[in-house]
Chimera marker file (.cmm) of the C-alpha trace (Angstrom):
<marker_set name="trace">
<marker id="1" x="-67.584" y="40.730" z="-16.220" r="1" g="1" b="0" radius="0.5"/>
<marker id="2" x="-68.229" y="42.881" z="-19.478" r="1" g="1" b="0" radius="0.5"/>
<marker id="3" x="-70.236" y="45.928" z="-17.937" r="1" g="1" b="0" radius="0.5"/>
<marker id="4" x="-73.025" y="44.347" z="-16.929" r="1" g="1" b="0" radius="0.5"/>
<marker id="5" x="-73.171" y="40.937" z="-18.773" r="1" g="1" b="0" radius="0.5"/>
<marker id="6" x="-71.353" y="37.566" z="-17.137" r="1" g="1" b="0" radius="0.5"/>
<marker id="7" x="-69.602" y="36.148" z="-19.610" r="1" g="1" b="0" radius="0.5"/>
<marker id="8" x="-69.187" y="32.318" z="-19.859" r="1" g="1" b="0" radius="0.5"/>
<marker id="9" x="-66.786" y="30.200" z="-17.999" r="1" g="1" b="0" radius="0.5"/>
<marker id="10" x="-63.926" y="28.020" z="-20.049" r="1" g="1" b="0" radius="0.5"/>
<marker id="11" x="-62.050" y="25.301" z="-18.887" r="1" g="1" b="0" radius="0.5"/>
<marker id="12" x="-58.009" y="26.865" z="-18.416" r="1" g="1" b="0" radius="0.5"/>
<marker id="13" x="-55.108" y="25.157" z="-17.989" r="1" g="1" b="0" radius="0.5"/>
<marker id="14" x="-52.255" y="27.061" z="-16.058" r="1" g="1" b="0" radius="0.5"/>
<marker id="15" x="-48.141" y="25.916" z="-15.451" r="1" g="1" b="0" radius="0.5"/>
<marker id="16" x="-47.490" y="26.642" z="-12.296" r="1" g="1" b="0" radius="0.5"/>
<marker id="17" x="-43.913" y="26.113" z="-10.189" r="1" g="1" b="0" radius="0.5"/>
<marker id="18" x="-44.899" y="22.838" z="-8.648" r="1" g="1" b="0" radius="0.5"/>
<marker id="19" x="-47.470" y="21.475" z="-11.561" r="1" g="1" b="0" radius="0.5"/>
<marker id="20" x="-50.157" y="22.035" z="-13.462" r="1" g="1" b="0" radius="0.5"/>
<marker id="21" x="-53.511" y="23.402" z="-12.309" r="1" g="1" b="0" radius="0.5"/>
<marker id="22" x="-56.738" y="22.354" z="-14.762" r="1" g="1" b="0" radius="0.5"/>
<marker id="23" x="-59.714" y="24.627" z="-14.243" r="1" g="1" b="0" radius="0.5"/>
<marker id="24" x="-63.065" y="23.368" z="-15.197" r="1" g="1" b="0" radius="0.5"/>
<marker id="25" x="-66.200" y="24.919" z="-15.009" r="1" g="1" b="0" radius="0.5"/>
<marker id="26" x="-69.214" y="23.314" z="-12.358" r="1" g="1" b="0" radius="0.5"/>
<marker id="27" x="-71.365" y="23.418" z="-15.592" r="1" g="1" b="0" radius="0.5"/>
<marker id="28" x="-69.792" y="21.143" z="-18.075" r="1" g="1" b="0" radius="0.5"/>
<marker id="29" x="-69.534" y="18.169" z="-18.303" r="1" g="1" b="0" radius="0.5"/>
<marker id="30" x="-66.394" y="17.040" z="-18.619" r="1" g="1" b="0" radius="0.5"/>
<marker id="31" x="-64.283" y="13.678" z="-20.376" r="1" g="1" b="0" radius="0.5"/>
<marker id="32" x="-60.882" y="14.532" z="-20.610" r="1" g="1" b="0" radius="0.5"/>
<marker id="33" x="-59.450" y="12.110" z="-22.908" r="1" g="1" b="0" radius="0.5"/>
<marker id="34" x="-61.835" y="14.641" z="-25.553" r="1" g="1" b="0" radius="0.5"/>
<marker id="35" x="-61.518" y="17.747" z="-23.840" r="1" g="1" b="0" radius="0.5"/>
<marker id="36" x="-58.123" y="18.379" z="-23.343" r="1" g="1" b="0" radius="0.5"/>
<marker id="37" x="-54.774" y="17.717" z="-25.401" r="1" g="1" b="0" radius="0.5"/>
<marker id="38" x="-52.926" y="16.191" z="-23.034" r="1" g="1" b="0" radius="0.5"/>
<marker id="39" x="-49.813" y="15.528" z="-25.574" r="1" g="1" b="0" radius="0.5"/>
<marker id="40" x="-50.132" y="19.713" z="-26.113" r="1" g="1" b="0" radius="0.5"/>
<marker id="41" x="-50.001" y="19.433" z="-22.089" r="1" g="1" b="0" radius="0.5"/>
<marker id="42" x="-47.767" y="17.666" z="-21.759" r="1" g="1" b="0" radius="0.5"/>
<marker id="43" x="-45.125" y="19.444" z="-23.584" r="1" g="1" b="0" radius="0.5"/>
<marker id="44" x="-45.786" y="22.219" z="-22.087" r="1" g="1" b="0" radius="0.5"/>
<marker id="45" x="-44.630" y="21.185" z="-18.642" r="1" g="1" b="0" radius="0.5"/>
<marker id="46" x="-42.209" y="19.761" z="-19.627" r="1" g="1" b="0" radius="0.5"/>
<marker id="47" x="-39.875" y="22.258" z="-20.871" r="1" g="1" b="0" radius="0.5"/>
<marker id="48" x="-40.607" y="23.853" z="-17.548" r="1" g="1" b="0" radius="0.5"/>
<marker id="49" x="-38.909" y="22.010" z="-16.242" r="1" g="1" b="0" radius="0.5"/>
<marker id="50" x="-35.833" y="23.276" z="-13.695" r="1" g="1" b="0" radius="0.5"/>
<marker id="51" x="-32.520" y="22.259" z="-14.196" r="1" g="1" b="0" radius="0.5"/>
<marker id="52" x="-29.421" y="21.127" z="-12.574" r="1" g="1" b="0" radius="0.5"/>
<marker id="53" x="-26.529" y="23.639" z="-12.545" r="1" g="1" b="0" radius="0.5"/>
<marker id="54" x="-23.705" y="25.124" z="-10.334" r="1" g="1" b="0" radius="0.5"/>
<marker id="55" x="-20.745" y="24.219" z="-8.196" r="1" g="1" b="0" radius="0.5"/>
<marker id="56" x="-22.418" y="20.191" z="-6.762" r="1" g="1" b="0" radius="0.5"/>
<marker id="57" x="-23.323" y="19.348" z="-10.205" r="1" g="1" b="0" radius="0.5"/>
<marker id="58" x="-20.066" y="20.102" z="-11.171" r="1" g="1" b="0" radius="0.5"/>
<marker id="59" x="-18.401" y="18.425" z="-8.206" r="1" g="1" b="0" radius="0.5"/>
<marker id="60" x="-20.201" y="15.767" z="-9.222" r="1" g="1" b="0" radius="0.5"/>
<marker id="61" x="-20.216" y="14.921" z="-12.413" r="1" g="1" b="0" radius="0.5"/>
<marker id="62" x="-16.141" y="14.446" z="-12.049" r="1" g="1" b="0" radius="0.5"/>
<marker id="63" x="-16.354" y="12.791" z="-9.568" r="1" g="1" b="0" radius="0.5"/>
<marker id="64" x="-18.375" y="10.300" z="-11.596" r="1" g="1" b="0" radius="0.5"/>
<marker id="65" x="-16.216" y="10.660" z="-14.387" r="1" g="1" b="0" radius="0.5"/>
<marker id="66" x="-13.492" y="9.294" z="-12.089" r="1" g="1" b="0" radius="0.5"/>
<marker id="67" x="-15.396" y="6.993" z="-10.766" r="1" g="1" b="0" radius="0.5"/>
<marker id="68" x="-15.425" y="5.340" z="-14.466" r="1" g="1" b="0" radius="0.5"/>
<marker id="69" x="-12.250" y="5.785" z="-15.883" r="1" g="1" b="0" radius="0.5"/>
<marker id="70" x="-10.584" y="4.334" z="-12.914" r="1" g="1" b="0" radius="0.5"/>
<marker id="71" x="-13.295" y="1.009" z="-13.648" r="1" g="1" b="0" radius="0.5"/>
<marker id="72" x="-12.462" y="1.078" z="-17.276" r="1" g="1" b="0" radius="0.5"/>
<marker id="73" x="-8.830" y="0.724" z="-15.754" r="1" g="1" b="0" radius="0.5"/>
<marker id="74" x="-10.263" y="-2.074" z="-13.767" r="1" g="1" b="0" radius="0.5"/>
<marker id="75" x="-12.344" y="-4.203" z="-16.238" r="1" g="1" b="0" radius="0.5"/>
<marker id="76" x="-8.964" y="-4.310" z="-18.280" r="1" g="1" b="0" radius="0.5"/>
<marker id="77" x="-7.264" y="-5.257" z="-15.083" r="1" g="1" b="0" radius="0.5"/>
<marker id="78" x="-9.641" y="-7.331" z="-14.766" r="1" g="1" b="0" radius="0.5"/>
<marker id="79" x="-9.760" y="-9.260" z="-18.933" r="1" g="1" b="0" radius="0.5"/>
<marker id="80" x="-5.944" y="-9.125" z="-18.355" r="1" g="1" b="0" radius="0.5"/>
<marker id="81" x="-6.227" y="-11.762" z="-14.911" r="1" g="1" b="0" radius="0.5"/>
<marker id="82" x="-8.485" y="-13.735" z="-17.460" r="1" g="1" b="0" radius="0.5"/>
<marker id="83" x="-11.960" y="-12.812" z="-15.455" r="1" g="1" b="0" radius="0.5"/>
<marker id="84" x="-15.247" y="-13.299" z="-17.435" r="1" g="1" b="0" radius="0.5"/>
<marker id="85" x="-18.512" y="-12.209" z="-16.632" r="1" g="1" b="0" radius="0.5"/>
<marker id="86" x="-20.229" y="-11.680" z="-12.935" r="1" g="1" b="0" radius="0.5"/>
<marker id="87" x="-16.810" y="-12.957" z="-11.610" r="1" g="1" b="0" radius="0.5"/>
<marker id="88" x="-15.272" y="-9.526" z="-13.622" r="1" g="1" b="0" radius="0.5"/>
<marker id="89" x="-17.782" y="-7.152" z="-12.965" r="1" g="1" b="0" radius="0.5"/>
<marker id="90" x="-17.725" y="-7.962" z="-8.511" r="1" g="1" b="0" radius="0.5"/>
<marker id="91" x="-13.464" y="-7.769" z="-8.580" r="1" g="1" b="0" radius="0.5"/>
<marker id="92" x="-14.127" y="-4.360" z="-10.404" r="1" g="1" b="0" radius="0.5"/>
<marker id="93" x="-16.987" y="-3.017" z="-7.413" r="1" g="1" b="0" radius="0.5"/>
<marker id="94" x="-14.671" y="-5.174" z="-4.682" r="1" g="1" b="0" radius="0.5"/>
<marker id="95" x="-11.798" y="-2.958" z="-5.925" r="1" g="1" b="0" radius="0.5"/>
<marker id="96" x="-14.186" y="0.300" z="-6.131" r="1" g="1" b="0" radius="0.5"/>
<marker id="97" x="-14.740" y="0.286" z="-2.710" r="1" g="1" b="0" radius="0.5"/>
<marker id="98" x="-18.851" y="-0.417" z="-3.362" r="1" g="1" b="0" radius="0.5"/>
<marker id="99" x="-20.783" y="-2.543" z="-1.340" r="1" g="1" b="0" radius="0.5"/>
<marker id="100" x="-21.260" y="-6.651" z="-1.904" r="1" g="1" b="0" radius="0.5"/>
<marker id="101" x="-25.128" y="-6.288" z="-3.390" r="1" g="1" b="0" radius="0.5"/>
<marker id="102" x="-25.214" y="-3.030" z="-5.141" r="1" g="1" b="0" radius="0.5"/>
<marker id="103" x="-27.126" y="-4.565" z="-8.867" r="1" g="1" b="0" radius="0.5"/>
<marker id="104" x="-24.333" y="-5.232" z="-11.309" r="1" g="1" b="0" radius="0.5"/>
<marker id="105" x="-26.605" y="-2.669" z="-13.506" r="1" g="1" b="0" radius="0.5"/>
<marker id="106" x="-24.736" y="0.195" z="-11.846" r="1" g="1" b="0" radius="0.5"/>
<marker id="107" x="-21.136" y="-0.692" z="-13.159" r="1" g="1" b="0" radius="0.5"/>
<marker id="108" x="-22.461" y="-1.032" z="-16.754" r="1" g="1" b="0" radius="0.5"/>
<marker id="109" x="-24.203" y="2.483" z="-16.216" r="1" g="1" b="0" radius="0.5"/>
<marker id="110" x="-20.852" y="3.888" z="-14.754" r="1" g="1" b="0" radius="0.5"/>
<marker id="111" x="-18.799" y="2.510" z="-18.240" r="1" g="1" b="0" radius="0.5"/>
<marker id="112" x="-21.175" y="3.951" z="-20.607" r="1" g="1" b="0" radius="0.5"/>
<marker id="113" x="-20.364" y="7.178" z="-19.044" r="1" g="1" b="0" radius="0.5"/>
<marker id="114" x="-16.579" y="6.840" z="-20.113" r="1" g="1" b="0" radius="0.5"/>
<link id1="1" id2="2" r="1" g="1" b="0" radius="0.2"/>
<link id1="2" id2="3" r="1" g="1" b="0" radius="0.2"/>
<link id1="3" id2="4" r="1" g="1" b="0" radius="0.2"/>
<link id1="4" id2="5" r="1" g="1" b="0" radius="0.2"/>
<link id1="5" id2="6" r="1" g="1" b="0" radius="0.2"/>
<link id1="6" id2="7" r="1" g="1" b="0" radius="0.2"/>
<link id1="7" id2="8" r="1" g="1" b="0" radius="0.2"/>
<link id1="8" id2="9" r="1" g="1" b="0" radius="0.2"/>
<link id1="9" id2="10" r="1" g="1" b="0" radius="0.2"/>
<link id1="10" id2="11" r="1" g="1" b="0" radius="0.2"/>
<link id1="11" id2="12" r="1" g="1" b="0" radius="0.2"/>
<link id1="12" id2="13" r="1" g="1" b="0" radius="0.2"/>
<link id1="13" id2="14" r="1" g="1" b="0" radius="0.2"/>
<link id1="14" id2="15" r="1" g="1" b="0" radius="0.2"/>
<link id1="15" id2="16" r="1" g="1" b="0" radius="0.2"/>
<link id1="16" id2="17" r="1" g="1" b="0" radius="0.2"/>
<link id1="17" id2="18" r="1" g="1" b="0" radius="0.2"/>
<link id1="18" id2="19" r="1" g="1" b="0" radius="0.2"/>
<link id1="19" id2="20" r="1" g="1" b="0" radius="0.2"/>
<link id1="20" id2="21" r="1" g="1" b="0" radius="0.2"/>
<link id1="21" id2="22" r="1" g="1" b="0" radius="0.2"/>
<link id1="22" id2="23" r="1" g="1" b="0" radius="0.2"/>
<link id1="23" id2="24" r="1" g="1" b="0" radius="0.2"/>
<link id1="24" id2="25" r="1" g="1" b="0" radius="0.2"/>
<link id1="25" id2="26" r="1" g="1" b="0" radius="0.2"/>
<link id1="26" id2="27" r="1" g="1" b="0" radius="0.2"/>
<link id1="27" id2="28" r="1" g="1" b="0" radius="0.2"/>
<link id1="28" id2="29" r="1" g="1" b="0" radius="0.2"/>
<link id1="29" id2="30" r="1" g="1" b="0" radius="0.2"/>
<link id1="30" id2="31" r="1" g="1" b="0" radius="0.2"/>
<link id1="31" id2="32" r="1" g="1" b="0" radius="0.2"/>
<link id1="32" id2="33" r="1" g="1" b="0" radius="0.2"/>
<link id1="33" id2="34" r="1" g="1" b="0" radius="0.2"/>
<link id1="34" id2="35" r="1" g="1" b="0" radius="0.2"/>
<link id1="35" id2="36" r="1" g="1" b="0" radius="0.2"/>
<link id1="36" id2="37" r="1" g="1" b="0" radius="0.2"/>
<link id1="37" id2="38" r="1" g="1" b="0" radius="0.2"/>
<link id1="38" id2="39" r="1" g="1" b="0" radius="0.2"/>
<link id1="39" id2="40" r="1" g="1" b="0" radius="0.2"/>
<link id1="40" id2="41" r="1" g="1" b="0" radius="0.2"/>
<link id1="41" id2="42" r="1" g="1" b="0" radius="0.2"/>
<link id1="42" id2="43" r="1" g="1" b="0" radius="0.2"/>
<link id1="43" id2="44" r="1" g="1" b="0" radius="0.2"/>
<link id1="44" id2="45" r="1" g="1" b="0" radius="0.2"/>
<link id1="45" id2="46" r="1" g="1" b="0" radius="0.2"/>
<link id1="46" id2="47" r="1" g="1" b="0" radius="0.2"/>
<link id1="47" id2="48" r="1" g="1" b="0" radius="0.2"/>
<link id1="48" id2="49" r="1" g="1" b="0" radius="0.2"/>
<link id1="49" id2="50" r="1" g="1" b="0" radius="0.2"/>
<link id1="50" id2="51" r="1" g="1" b="0" radius="0.2"/>
<link id1="51" id2="52" r="1" g="1" b="0" radius="0.2"/>
<link id1="52" id2="53" r="1" g="1" b="0" radius="0.2"/>
<link id1="53" id2="54" r="1" g="1" b="0" radius="0.2"/>
<link id1="54" id2="55" r="1" g="1" b="0" radius="0.2"/>
<link id1="55" id2="56" r="1" g="1" b="0" radius="0.2"/>
<link id1="56" id2="57" r="1" g="1" b="0" radius="0.2"/>
<link id1="57" id2="58" r="1" g="1" b="0" radius="0.2"/>
<link id1="58" id2="59" r="1" g="1" b="0" radius="0.2"/>
<link id1="59" id2="60" r="1" g="1" b="0" radius="0.2"/>
<link id1="60" id2="61" r="1" g="1" b="0" radius="0.2"/>
<link id1="61" id2="62" r="1" g="1" b="0" radius="0.2"/>
<link id1="62" id2="63" r="1" g="1" b="0" radius="0.2"/>
<link id1="63" id2="64" r="1" g="1" b="0" radius="0.2"/>
<link id1="64" id2="65" r="1" g="1" b="0" radius="0.2"/>
<link id1="65" id2="66" r="1" g="1" b="0" radius="0.2"/>
<link id1="66" id2="67" r="1" g="1" b="0" radius="0.2"/>
<link id1="67" id2="68" r="1" g="1" b="0" radius="0.2"/>
<link id1="68" id2="69" r="1" g="1" b="0" radius="0.2"/>
<link id1="69" id2="70" r="1" g="1" b="0" radius="0.2"/>
<link id1="70" id2="71" r="1" g="1" b="0" radius="0.2"/>
<link id1="71" id2="72" r="1" g="1" b="0" radius="0.2"/>
<link id1="72" id2="73" r="1" g="1" b="0" radius="0.2"/>
<link id1="73" id2="74" r="1" g="1" b="0" radius="0.2"/>
<link id1="74" id2="75" r="1" g="1" b="0" radius="0.2"/>
<link id1="75" id2="76" r="1" g="1" b="0" radius="0.2"/>
<link id1="76" id2="77" r="1" g="1" b="0" radius="0.2"/>
<link id1="77" id2="78" r="1" g="1" b="0" radius="0.2"/>
<link id1="78" id2="79" r="1" g="1" b="0" radius="0.2"/>
<link id1="79" id2="80" r="1" g="1" b="0" radius="0.2"/>
<link id1="80" id2="81" r="1" g="1" b="0" radius="0.2"/>
<link id1="81" id2="82" r="1" g="1" b="0" radius="0.2"/>
<link id1="82" id2="83" r="1" g="1" b="0" radius="0.2"/>
<link id1="83" id2="84" r="1" g="1" b="0" radius="0.2"/>
<link id1="84" id2="85" r="1" g="1" b="0" radius="0.2"/>
<link id1="85" id2="86" r="1" g="1" b="0" radius="0.2"/>
<link id1="86" id2="87" r="1" g="1" b="0" radius="0.2"/>
<link id1="87" id2="88" r="1" g="1" b="0" radius="0.2"/>
<link id1="88" id2="89" r="1" g="1" b="0" radius="0.2"/>
<link id1="89" id2="90" r="1" g="1" b="0" radius="0.2"/>
<link id1="90" id2="91" r="1" g="1" b="0" radius="0.2"/>
<link id1="91" id2="92" r="1" g="1" b="0" radius="0.2"/>
<link id1="92" id2="93" r="1" g="1" b="0" radius="0.2"/>
<link id1="93" id2="94" r="1" g="1" b="0" radius="0.2"/>
<link id1="94" id2="95" r="1" g="1" b="0" radius="0.2"/>
<link id1="95" id2="96" r="1" g="1" b="0" radius="0.2"/>
<link id1="96" id2="97" r="1" g="1" b="0" radius="0.2"/>
<link id1="97" id2="98" r="1" g="1" b="0" radius="0.2"/>
<link id1="98" id2="99" r="1" g="1" b="0" radius="0.2"/>
<link id1="99" id2="100" r="1" g="1" b="0" radius="0.2"/>
<link id1="100" id2="101" r="1" g="1" b="0" radius="0.2"/>
<link id1="101" id2="102" r="1" g="1" b="0" radius="0.2"/>
<link id1="102" id2="103" r="1" g="1" b="0" radius="0.2"/>
<link id1="103" id2="104" r="1" g="1" b="0" radius="0.2"/>
<link id1="104" id2="105" r="1" g="1" b="0" radius="0.2"/>
<link id1="105" id2="106" r="1" g="1" b="0" radius="0.2"/>
<link id1="106" id2="107" r="1" g="1" b="0" radius="0.2"/>
<link id1="107" id2="108" r="1" g="1" b="0" radius="0.2"/>
<link id1="108" id2="109" r="1" g="1" b="0" radius="0.2"/>
<link id1="109" id2="110" r="1" g="1" b="0" radius="0.2"/>
<link id1="110" id2="111" r="1" g="1" b="0" radius="0.2"/>
<link id1="111" id2="112" r="1" g="1" b="0" radius="0.2"/>
<link id1="112" id2="113" r="1" g="1" b="0" radius="0.2"/>
<link id1="113" id2="114" r="1" g="1" b="0" radius="0.2"/>
</marker_set>
């Protein structure tokens, strides 16, 4: 209200700590593709993402780095033994005491961090 005069409602987009709240007035014929700039909304939403930090994150990073260095040494040992392909990957995962059903992609991701 502006004095005694009612003002028209407008569409609003509010970012909250838990998501995005979009208010559309009841009188509006809403077309989400035409009426919203989704790229702008999602860029704002991503900017508010909570970054992990603290002691627990530091411990996890150092453990992952140690495991990656150990995996790299084991890969070199497997190469020296003449293992190739799946045999090499499964031998390394066995030496790391991983579950035999573990996917090889986990080892590949780990080796990329070194």
